[in-house]
C-alpha positions in Angstrom: 161.0 408.6 129.7 160.0 411.2 127.1 160.9 410.7 123.4 163.3 413.7 123.6 165.6 413.9 126.6 168.0 416.7 127.6 171.7 416.4 128.3 171.0 417.2 132.0 168.5 414.3 132.2 170.9 411.9 130.6 173.8 412.8 132.8 171.7 412.3 135.9 170.5 408.9 134.6 173.9 407.4 133.6 174.6 404.2 135.4 170.9 403.2 135.8 170.6 399.5 135.4 168.0 399.5 132.7 169.4 402.5 130.7 171.3 401.9 127.4 173.0 404.7 125.6 173.5 404.2 121.8 175.7 406.3 119.4 173.9 406.0 116.1 176.1 408.4 114.1 176.2 407.7 110.4 177.9 409.5 107.5 177.6 409.3 103.8 180.6 407.4 102.2 183.7 409.5 102.2 182.5 411.9 104.9 184.0 410.4 107.9 184.5 407.2 110.0 181.7 407.1 112.6 183.0 404.0 114.3 186.5 405.4 114.8 185.0 408.7 116.1 183.0 406.7 118.6 186.1 404.8 119.9 187.9 408.2 120.4 185.1 409.7 122.4 181.5 408.8 123.4 179.0 409.3 126.2 180.1 407.1 129.1 178.8 403.6 128.6 177.5 404.2 125.1 177.6 401.5 122.4 178.0 402.1 118.7 175.2 401.1 116.4 176.4 400.8 112.8 173.4 401.6 110.7 175.2 400.0 107.7 175.2 396.8 109.7 171.5 396.7 110.3 170.3 397.3 106.8 168.9 394.8 104.3 172.1 393.8 102.5 170.1 391.7 100.0 168.6 394.9 98.6 170.3 397.0 96.0 168.8 400.0 97.7 171.1 401.7 100.3 169.4 401.7 103.7 166.3 399.4 103.6 164.9 397.9 106.8 166.3 394.4 107.5 164.3 391.3 108.6 163.2 391.4 112.3 165.4 388.5 113.2 168.5 390.2 111.9 167.7 393.4 113.7 167.0 391.6 117.0 170.3 389.8 116.7 172.3 393.0 116.2 170.5 394.6 119.2 171.2 391.7 121.4 174.9 391.9 120.6 174.9 395.5 121.7 173.3 394.7 125.0 169.9 396.1 124.0 167.0 393.9 125.1 163.4 393.7 126.2 162.8 396.2 129.0 165.7 398.5 128.2 165.3 402.2 128.2 167.3 403.3 125.1 168.7 406.8 124.6 170.0 407.5 121.1 172.4 410.2 120.0 174.5 411.1 117.0 177.0 413.6 115.8 175.9 413.6 112.1 174.6 416.4 109.9 171.8 413.9 108.9 170.5 413.6 112.5 170.8 409.8 112.2 169.6 409.0 115.7 166.1 409.5 114.2 166.7 406.6 111.8 167.8 404.4 114.7 164.6 405.5 116.6 162.4 404.7 113.6 164.0 401.2 113.3 163.7 400.4 117.0 160.1 401.5 117.1 159.4 399.4 113.9 160.9 396.3 115.5 159.1 396.5 118.9 161.2 398.6 121.3 158.9 400.6 123.5 161.0 403.0 125.6 163.2 404.8 123.1 164.4 408.5 123.2 166.7 410.8 121.4 169.2 413.0 123.1 168.3 416.6 122.3 171.3 418.3 120.7 173.2 415.1 120.3 176.9 414.6 121.0 177.8 418.0 119.8 175.8 419.6 122.7 177.2 417.1 125.2 180.7 418.1 124.2 179.9 421.8 124.1 178.8 421.5 127.8 182.1 419.9 128.7 180.4 416.7 130.0 182.4 413.6 130.6 183.3 411.2 127.8 184.9 407.7 127.4 187.1 406.2 124.8 187.4 402.6 123.5 184.5 400.1 123.3 182.0 399.6 126.1 181.8 396.1 127.6 178.3 394.7 127.0 176.3 391.7 128.1 174.0 390.1 125.5 170.3 390.6 126.3 167.2 389.0 124.8 165.5 391.2 122.2 162.3 389.6 121.0 162.0 389.6 117.2 158.8 391.5 116.4 157.8 394.1 113.8 155.0 396.4 112.7 155.5 397.7 109.2 152.1 399.4 109.0 153.8 402.8 108.8 156.3 401.7 106.1 155.5 402.4 102.5 156.9 400.7 99.4 157.0 401.6 95.7 153.6 400.2 94.9 152.0 402.0 97.8 153.6 405.3 96.7 152.4 404.9 93.2 148.9 404.2 94.5 149.1 407.3 96.6 149.7 409.5 93.5 146.2 408.6 92.5 144.5 408.6 95.8 146.2 411.5 97.5 145.5 409.7 100.8 148.8 410.7 102.4 150.6 414.0 102.0 154.2 413.5 100.8 157.0 415.4 102.5 160.6 415.3 101.2 163.4 416.0 103.7 166.1 416.7 101.1 167.7 420.0 100.4 165.8 422.5 98.2 168.3 422.1 95.4 168.0 418.3 95.4 164.2 418.5 95.6 163.9 421.0 92.7 166.3 419.0 90.5 168.7 422.0 90.3 171.3 419.7 91.9 171.8 416.3 90.3 171.4 413.2 92.4 174.7 411.8 93.6 173.7 408.2 92.8 174.5 406.9 89.3 171.4 406.2 87.2 169.1 408.2 89.5 167.1 411.1 88.1 166.9 414.5 89.7 163.8 416.0 91.1 161.0 414.8 93.4 157.8 412.7 93.5 155.0 414.8 91.9 152.8 416.5 94.6 155.5 416.3 97.3 156.2 419.1 99.7 159.8 420.0 100.7 160.9 420.5 104.3 164.7 420.2 104.6 165.5 418.9 108.1 167.7 422.0 109.0 164.5 423.9 109.4 163.5 421.7 112.4 166.5 422.6 114.6 167.8 425.5 116.7 171.3 426.8 116.3 172.6 424.6 119.1 171.2 421.5 117.4 168.2 421.0 119.6 164.8 420.4 118.2 162.6 423.5 117.9 159.6 423.9 120.1 156.4 422.1 119.2 154.8 425.4 118.0 157.8 426.1 115.8 157.9 422.5 114.4 154.2 422.8 113.6 154.8 426.2 111.9 157.7 424.7 109.8 155.4 421.9 108.5 152.6 424.4 107.8 155.1 426.8 106.0 156.0 423.8 103.7 152.3 423.3 102.9 151.7 420.3 105.2 148.6 419.9 107.4 150.0 417.9 110.4 146.5 416.8 111.3 146.2 414.8 108.0 148.1 411.6 107.1 151.7 412.1 106.1 154.4 409.9 104.4 157.9 411.2 104.7 160.7 410.6 102.0 164.3 411.7 101.4 167.2 410.1 99.5 167.4 406.8 101.3 165.0 406.8 104.2 167.5 408.3 106.7 166.5 412.0 107.0 162.9 411.1 106.3 163.1 409.6 109.8 163.9 413.0 111.2 160.6 414.4 109.7 158.8 411.3 111.1 160.3 411.9 114.6 159.4 415.6 114.5 155.8 414.7 113.7 155.9 412.2 116.5 156.8 415.0 118.9 153.6 416.7 117.6 151.6 413.6 118.5 151.3 412.4 114.9 152.4 409.0 113.5 153.8 409.5 110.1 154.5 406.8 107.5 157.9 406.5 105.8 158.8 405.5 102.3 161.9 403.4 102.9 163.1 403.2 99.3 162.7 407.0 99.0 164.3 408.8 96.0 167.0 406.1 95.7 164.2 403.8 94.4 161.8 406.3 92.9 164.4 408.3 91.0 166.0 405.1 89.5 162.8 403.6 88.3 162.1 404.2 84.6 158.3 404.3 84.8 157.9 406.6 87.8 156.9 410.2 87.1 159.4 412.9 88.3 158.8 416.5 88.9 161.3 419.4 88.9 161.2 423.0 90.2 160.0 423.8 93.7 
């Protein structure tokens, strides 16, 4: 299974014994109810993955990775287990299937893909949907993790001096430049000094599908990023940074991700902040 699958491919594979379809839609508070939307309509057989339910709730930061055991427990309750082929989709402007992809890969799932174009494309093509909640059987998901591609605050501070990894910020240009204030109380505006800005909208076609590999590479290059060199992606809370990481994965590159992102960096008193593009 490729990392990016088409709606045609998924429709043909529905019903396969090892296939699990997962709705990973997530919205910012006040923007919608992803769980209710899922119950109204979803890809047949899909289960709903609540990204709020698989974060580290002991952290004051919004979307930090949980312990491996917690993640494995949540996956088991959704019927996702060792040997499953997992296809993720969303219907969110933040392309949150990529965050679910990043988490699953971090915690040991091997065969994970994203539905190109997401649920919006599925609906636009008048494909079948179901309502309610899917009936699932618990499966064993082995607790395992590899955080070698996850960066924390100390690593990002060290990177300011070493320049070992290019920093790419997925937020909007106005948030990156500091022209738009950060929506989180006590969080400064701006970006990590030396970062490049690549808003995720530049990675997609009008129908919501990912751009071709050549176009993705060109988007990174236009933002001043050499995709052949190490990259760490950032955003507001680690969600859209996952979209950049997935796009780099499509280009054959394994990016690191700063999980605390601007929610952490912008709230720290002793971190340098830059404004203007």
